[in-house]
C-alpha positions, 0 to 999 in steps of 0.5 A: 719938705715932701720931695726934698727929703734926703735919700738917707732919710727916706731909706730910714723911713722905709726901714722903719715901716718894714720893721713895724710891719714885720713886728705886726705880722710875726707872733710875739714869740718870734719877735722875742727870739729875734730880740734875744738873738740881737742881745746875744750878738751884742754880748758876743761882740762886747766879749770880743772887744773885752778880750782884745783889751785884756790881751793888749793891756793886761797891766791896766786890767790887773790894776782895775781888778785890784782897785775894785777889790780894794773898794769892795774891802773898804765898803765891807770894813765900813759896813762892819764898823757901822755897828760898832760906832756910836750914834752920830750925836753921842760924842758931842753930847758926851763932851757937853755933859763932861762925861768921861772926864776925871774929876779931882776929889776934893778933900773932905 
């Protein structure tokens, strides 16, 4: 499939070769700066999209924030109850032994 490759495939191969060559020639610090710049660019683009969504759908965002707050509250309550609850098998053992039942005192 040497010459019958699509032009897009050849272009991608060429770009990959150029990128590899640049990575080998540039010092590590420069590559780190380029990666950081790319990450900041992606973060900025994501922030723009998020801002647009908030502007167009404020009710949806409010509902999402309220739902996240309720989940946090439920998790917090569950963590607090875990210390006060009895161990998992304690109730079944108490039922089998008859603990906690009122017994009639027989006369005499």
